[in-house]
C-alpha positions in Angstrom: 0.0 0.0 0.0 1.4 3.4 -1.0 1.7 6.2 1.6 -1.1 8.1 -0.2 -3.5 5.2 0.1 -2.6 4.7 3.7 -3.2 8.3 4.4 -6.6 8.1 2.8 -7.5 5.0 4.8 -6.5 6.7 8.0 -8.5 9.8 7.0 -11.6 7.7 6.5 -11.1 6.0 9.8 -10.7 9.4 11.4 -13.9 10.7 9.8 -15.9 7.7 11.2 -14.3 8.3 14.6 -15.0 12.0 14.5 -18.7 11.4 13.6 -19.1 8.9 16.4 -17.3 11.1 18.9 -19.2 14.2 17.7 -22.5 12.4 18.2 -21.6 11.5 21.8 -20.8 15.2 22.3 -24.2 16.2 21.0 -25.9 13.6 23.2 -24.1 15.0 26.3 -25.1 18.6 25.4 -28.7 17.4 25.0 -28.9 16.1 28.6 -29.2 19.7 29.9 -26.8 18.9 32.8 -24.2 21.8 33.0 -21.3 19.4 33.6 -22.4 17.2 30.7 -22.8 20.2 28.4 -19.3 21.4 29.1 -18.0 17.9 28.6 -20.0 17.6 25.3 -18.6 20.9 24.0 -15.1 19.7 24.9 -15.7 16.4 23.1 -16.9 18.3 20.0 -13.6 20.3 19.9 -11.5 17.1 19.6 -12.8 16.2 16.1 -12.5 19.8 14.9 -8.9 20.0 16.0 -8.2 16.5 14.5 -9.9 17.5 11.2 -7.7 20.6 11.0 -4.5 18.5 11.6 -5.5 15.9 9.0 -6.3 18.7 6.5 -3.0 20.3 7.2 -1.1 17.0 6.6 -2.9 16.4 3.3 -2.1 20.0 2.2 1.6 19.4 3.1 1.6 16.1 1.1 -0.2 17.7 -1.8 2.3 20.6 -2.0 5.2 18.3 -1.6 4.0 16.2 -4.5 3.5 19.2 -6.7 7.0 20.5 -6.0 8.4 17.0 -6.7 6.6 16.9 -10.1 7.9 20.3 -11.0 11.4 19.5 -10.0 11.3 16.2 -11.9 10.0 17.9 -15.0 12.9 20.3 -14.8 15.4 17.4 -14.3 16.4 18.6 -10.8 15.4 15.7 -8.6 18.2 14.2 -6.7 19.2 10.7 -8.0 18.5 7.9 -5.5 21.8 6.1 -5.9 22.8 5.7 -2.3 23.9 2.2 -1.3 21.4 0.2 0.7 21.6 -2.4 3.5 20.1 -5.8 2.9 17.0 -4.6 4.7 16.5 -2.0 1.9 17.3 1.0 4.2 19.8 3.5 2.9 23.3 3.2 4.4 23.5 5.9 7.0 27.2 6.8 6.4 26.5 7.3 2.6 23.4 9.4 3.4 25.4 11.6 5.8 28.1 12.1 3.1 25.5 13.1 0.5 23.8 15.3 3.0 26.8 17.7 3.3 26.6 18.4 -0.5 22.9 19.4 -0.3 23.5 21.5 2.9 26.2 23.5 1.1 23.9 24.1 -1.8 21.2 25.4 0.5 23.6 27.7 2.3 25.0 29.0 -1.0 21.5 29.9 -2.4 19.0 30.1 0.6 16.2 31.6 -1.5 16.0 28.8 -4.1 13.2 26.4 -3.3 14.9 23.6 -5.3 17.9 23.4 -3.0 15.6 23.2 0.0 13.7 20.4 -1.6 16.9 18.5 -2.2 18.1 19.2 1.3 14.8 17.8 2.6 15.3 14.6 0.7 18.9 14.4 2.1 17.6 14.9 5.7 15.0 12.2 5.0 17.6 9.8 3.7 19.7 10.4 6.8 16.7 9.5 8.9 16.0 13.0 10.3 12.3 13.4 9.6 11.8 16.5 11.7 14.4 18.5 9.8 13.3 17.0 6.5 9.8 18.3 7.0 11.1 21.7 8.1 13.2 21.9 5.0 10.3 21.0 2.9 8.2 23.7 4.5 10.9 26.2 3.7 10.9 24.9 0.1 7.2 25.4 -0.1 7.4 29.0 1.2 10.2 29.9 -1.2 8.4 28.3 -4.1 5.3 30.4 -3.3 7.4 33.5 -3.1 9.0 32.8 -6.5 5.6 32.1 -8.1 3.9 35.2 -6.8 
């Protein structure tokens, strides 16, 4: 199953959960008891926050895909030629070595979204998901600035 399909399945499961949870919140509000009403309102907030977070992740994924397609069409995607372990994971030492090249590119031209995209893939290959996502967000911001 691809990551996109898995995300859709998780979103559908969340929607079912949110509807069931929201219905419980409505039932609690309908009791008329002040404590139950407050609890019902609090329960209704959970699906709203969850829906916002799911929407935000889908937006991030969608924007990332769009940038990847644009960079691929321009011939600027990094080549995935790093050696892999028998498990299929990228060799950490090789990823770290490749990472320094992309980091230098980003430092040399910090306003170019393409270098931030490539840096994000290098962070991801090195196993640093937090910095990979942060770099991808930077790439998205710079792309939007260059387009507008």
